[in-house]
C-alpha positions in Angstrom: -42.3 6.1 -0.6 -40.0 7.9 -3.1 -41.6 8.4 -6.5 -39.5 6.9 -9.3 -39.2 7.2 -13.0 -39.7 4.3 -15.4 -36.0 3.7 -15.3 -36.1 3.3 -11.6 -34.4 6.6 -10.6 -36.0 8.8 -8.1 -37.8 12.0 -9.3 -36.5 14.0 -6.4 -33.7 13.9 -3.9 -32.2 15.7 -0.8 -30.0 18.6 -1.6 -28.3 21.2 0.5 -28.6 24.8 -0.5 -26.9 28.0 0.6 -29.8 30.5 0.8 -29.0 34.2 0.5 -29.2 36.3 3.6 -28.5 40.0 4.3 -24.8 39.0 4.9 -23.7 35.8 3.3 -25.8 32.6 3.2 -27.5 30.1 5.5 -27.0 26.3 4.9 -30.4 24.6 4.5 -31.3 21.0 3.7 -34.0 20.8 1.0 -36.2 17.7 0.6 -37.9 17.0 -2.7 -35.4 18.9 -5.0 -36.2 17.9 -8.6 -33.8 15.4 -10.1 -32.8 16.4 -13.6 -32.2 13.5 -16.0 -29.0 13.6 -18.0 -29.2 15.3 -21.4 -26.8 14.9 -24.3 -23.3 14.2 -23.1 -24.3 14.4 -19.5 -23.9 12.0 -16.6 -26.1 11.5 -13.6 -23.9 10.8 -10.5 -25.1 9.3 -7.2 -22.8 11.3 -4.9 -21.1 9.1 -2.3 -18.8 11.6 -0.6 -17.9 15.3 -0.7 -15.2 17.4 1.1 -14.9 21.0 2.3 -12.3 23.7 1.4 -11.6 27.1 3.0 -13.4 28.6 -0.1 -16.7 27.0 1.2 -16.5 29.0 4.4 -15.8 32.2 2.4 -18.9 31.6 0.3 -21.1 30.8 3.3 -20.0 34.0 5.1 -20.3 36.2 2.0 -16.6 36.9 1.6 -16.1 34.9 -1.7 -18.0 36.3 -4.7 -20.3 33.9 -6.5 -22.4 36.4 -8.4 -26.0 37.5 -7.7 -27.3 34.1 -6.7 -30.1 33.7 -4.3 -29.4 30.0 -3.8 -26.3 27.9 -4.3 -25.8 24.1 -4.0 -22.4 24.2 -2.2 -19.1 22.3 -2.4 -16.9 21.9 -5.4 -15.5 18.5 -4.3 -17.4 15.3 -4.7 -17.3 11.7 -6.0 -19.8 9.0 -6.7 -21.2 6.4 -9.0 -22.6 6.8 -12.5 -26.2 5.7 -12.4 -27.4 7.1 -15.8 -25.9 8.6 -19.0 -27.4 10.8 -21.6 -27.2 10.4 -25.4 -23.7 10.7 -26.9 -21.7 10.0 -23.6 -18.5 8.2 -24.4 -16.2 8.7 -21.4 -18.4 6.9 -18.8 -20.8 4.0 -18.4 -23.3 3.1 -15.7 -21.4 1.6 -12.8 -18.3 3.7 -13.2 -16.9 5.6 -10.2 -16.3 9.3 -11.0 -15.0 12.4 -9.4 -15.9 16.0 -10.5 -13.4 18.5 -11.6 -13.4 21.9 -9.8 -13.8 23.8 -13.1 -16.3 22.0 -15.3 -15.2 23.7 -18.5 -11.4 24.1 -18.1 -10.2 21.0 -19.8 -6.6 21.9 -20.6 -4.2 24.7 -21.5 -4.8 28.3 -20.5 -8.0 29.1 -18.7 -10.6 31.0 -20.6 -13.4 33.2 -19.2 -15.8 30.3 -19.8 -13.6 28.0 -17.9 -13.0 30.3 -14.9 -16.8 30.8 -14.6 -17.5 27.1 -14.3 -16.4 26.4 -10.7 -18.7 24.0 -8.8 -20.2 25.2 -5.6 -20.1 28.8 -6.6 -21.0 30.1 -10.1 -22.3 26.6 -10.8 -24.4 24.4 -8.4 -22.1 22.0 -6.5 -21.9 18.5 -5.0 -23.6 18.6 -1.6 -26.6 16.6 -2.8 -27.7 13.0 -3.2 -27.5 13.3 -7.0 -25.8 15.7 -9.5 -26.1 15.9 -13.3 -22.9 17.1 -15.0 -21.3 17.2 -18.4 -19.1 14.1 -19.0 -16.1 16.4 -19.7 -16.3 17.7 -16.1 -15.7 14.3 -14.6 -12.7 11.9 -14.2 -12.5 8.3 -13.3 -11.5 7.6 -9.7 -8.1 5.9 -9.3 -8.7 2.2 -8.6 -7.0 2.2 -5.2 -9.0 5.1 -3.8 -12.4 5.1 -2.0 -15.1 7.6 -2.8 -14.0 9.5 0.3 -10.4 9.6 -0.9 -11.4 10.9 -4.3 -13.7 13.5 -2.9 -10.7 15.3 -1.3 -8.9 15.9 -4.5 -10.6 18.4 -6.9 -9.7 21.6 -5.2 -6.9 21.2 -2.6 -4.8 18.4 -4.3 -5.1 19.9 -7.8 -4.1 23.3 -6.3 -1.0 21.8 -4.7 -0.1 20.0 -7.9 -0.6 23.2 -10.1 1.5 25.3 -7.7 4.3 22.8 -7.3 4.4 20.9 -10.6 2.4 22.6 -13.4 3.7 26.1 -12.6 6.6 25.4 -10.2 8.2 22.5 -12.1 9.3 20.9 -8.8 12.4 18.7 -9.1 13.9 16.0 -6.9 16.2 17.4 -4.3 14.5 20.9 -4.1 13.5 22.5 -0.9 9.7 22.9 -0.6 7.9 25.0 2.0 4.2 24.4 3.0 2.3 26.8 5.3 0.0 25.3 7.8 -1.7 21.9 7.8 -4.9 22.4 5.8 -5.8 20.4 2.7 -3.5 22.2 0.2 -0.5 22.2 2.4 -0.8 18.5 3.5 -1.2 17.4 -0.1 1.8 19.6 -1.0 3.8 17.8 1.7 2.8 14.4 0.3 3.5 15.3 -3.3 6.9 16.9 -2.5 8.1 13.9 -0.5 6.9 11.5 -3.3 8.8 13.6 -5.9 12.1 13.3 -3.9 12.0 16.9 -2.6 12.8 18.0 1.0 9.6 19.3 2.5 9.4 21.9 5.3 6.2 23.0 7.0 5.0 25.7 9.4 2.2 25.6 11.9 1.1 27.1 15.2 0.5 23.6 16.7 3.3 21.4 18.0 1.0 18.4 17.7 0.3 19.1 14.0 4.1 19.6 13.4 4.7 16.2 14.9 2.2 14.7 12.6 3.8 16.4 9.6 7.2 15.0 10.6 5.6 11.5 10.8 4.4 12.0 7.2 8.0 12.8 6.2 8.6 16.5 6.7 12.4 17.2 6.9 11.9 20.2 9.1 9.2 22.2 10.9 8.8 25.7 12.4 6.2 26.9 14.8 5.2 30.3 13.6 3.4 31.1 16.8 6.7 30.8 18.7 8.7 32.3 15.8 6.6 34.9 13.8 9.7 35.8 11.7 9.9 32.2 10.5 11.9 32.9 7.3 15.2 32.9 9.3 14.8 29.4 10.8 13.6 28.1 7.5 16.7 29.3 5.8 18.8 27.8 8.6 17.1 24.4 8.1 18.1 24.6 4.4 21.7 25.4 5.1 21.2 29.0 4.1 19.9 28.0 0.6 16.3 28.9 1.1 13.3 27.1 -0.4 12.8 26.6 -4.1 9.0 26.1 -3.9 6.5 27.8 -1.6 2.8 27.2 -1.5 1.8 30.6 -0.2 -1.6 30.1 1.4 -1.5 32.8 4.1 -1.7 35.8 1.9 -0.9 39.3 3.2 0.1 37.9 6.6 2.8 35.5 5.4 3.9 36.9 2.0 6.8 39.0 3.4 8.2 35.9 5.1 7.9 33.8 2.0 9.8 36.5 0.0 12.5 36.3 2.7 12.7 32.5 2.6 12.7 31.9 -1.2 15.9 30.6 -2.7 17.6 31.9 -5.8 15.6 30.7 -8.8 12.8 29.8 -6.6 9.0 29.9 -7.1 6.2 31.2 -4.9 2.7 29.9 -5.8 0.2 32.5 -4.6 -2.9 30.5 -3.6 -4.9 31.8 -0.7 -5.6 34.5 1.8 -6.0 32.9 5.2 -4.6 36.1 6.7 -6.3 38.3 4.1 -5.9 38.4 0.3 -3.3 40.8 -1.1 0.2 41.8 -0.2 2.8 43.7 -2.1 5.4 41.8 -4.2 8.4 44.0 -4.6 9.9 43.5 -8.0 13.4 44.0 -6.7 13.0 41.1 -4.3 12.2 38.7 -7.1 14.7 40.1 -9.6 17.5 40.0 -7.1 17.0 36.3 -6.6 15.8 35.5 -10.1 12.7 34.2 -8.5 9.1 34.1 -9.7 5.6 34.3 -8.2 2.5 33.1 -9.9 -1.2 33.2 -9.1 -2.9 29.8 -8.7 -6.6 29.1 -8.8 -6.9 25.3 -8.7 -6.2 23.9 -12.3 -7.6 22.2 -15.3 -8.9 18.7 -15.8 -5.6 17.9 -17.5 -3.8 18.9 -14.3 -6.2 16.7 -12.3 -5.5 13.8 -14.6 -1.7 14.3 -14.2 -2.1 14.4 -10.5 -4.1 11.2 -10.4 -1.5 9.4 -12.5 1.3 10.6 -10.0 -0.7 9.7 -6.9 -1.5 6.3 -8.4 2.2 5.7 -9.3 3.2 6.5 -5.7 0.0 5.1 -4.0 -0.5 8.4 -2.1 -3.5 8.2 0.2 -5.2 11.5 1.1 -5.1 12.5 4.8 -8.7 12.7 6.1 -9.0 14.5 9.4 -12.7 13.6 10.1 -15.7 12.2 8.2 -19.2 13.4 8.9 -22.6 12.0 7.8 -24.7 13.7 5.2 -27.1 15.0 7.8 -24.2 16.5 9.7 -23.1 19.0 7.0 -23.5 22.0 9.4 -21.2 20.3 11.9 -18.6 19.7 9.1 -18.7 23.4 8.2 -18.2 24.3 11.9 -15.2 21.9 12.1 -13.7 23.6 9.0 -14.3 27.0 10.4 -12.6 26.1 13.7 -9.3 25.4 11.8 -8.4 22.5 14.2 -8.2 20.0 11.3 -5.2 18.3 9.8 -5.8 17.5 6.1 -9.3 17.2 4.7 -12.8 17.1 6.1 -15.2 14.7 4.4 -19.0 14.3 4.3 -20.1 10.7 3.5 -23.4 10.6 1.6 
């Protein structure tokens, strides 16, 4: 029988940990992890759902730096129910449904060193546990129409797409938008672009995934396996104009094609490195088209709040590829690493 406190909360809980190995980490389920009661301005959340991102695979394999940590509670993305609040909490009450922000201390404006060092599931223990204790400023209310599973998909991928297209890209109705692949960031980008009245184009190596993207509203698709030099057909699909917004998630492998596809006055949001981080950005290519490229690492809580308002206005439902049980976390990681998914992978707690 689980030992409980006088308030009825358990004294311990189940918690996944990444345990340091010679290379990378191993994922282990820990029974009896101490449950920390919320302190001043803190909230105790009973986690109901989490989701995975490509970053989580990088951390597991040792490719994504998290500092000299021997153990890490993984996953940045999670949502649940408030079951206890500490002294001074004003933003939440017991019974509220809440979702965690990726950066716990980046509230708004420009990111600071403190903010950039507060990412869950890396520098800070994350959400793959029965309970988490977080500062109230690092949480947001879940939109009324969303489930815990829906909300758990948002903190990294959806906020990244929003930051790239809207906060930094200032996407407008009628613009051409290019998404690469059909992972979480790109599928959210597709949904946001369509809701904003833009024309969305998407690349993938899978004909089946491209068909699903067209059903979601993509105006045009290109199979990059069949056409590695995909910038040319993308420009043809846009009548020679090119694309005004690009969510560049491929990195060194796709950046040259993005530079060739960008329209005059366009914007490239540099996000990921599925093909390896890096790649040269020739100044002449940007100057000649009066284009811009910006580095994107998710976004602030204010970005998340703006995203939630937009998604609520348009009743956008996240695309969930598959949902795993809490005890199947290793299988969820394997499914992410296999790259066969379309949209987000969720773990239900």
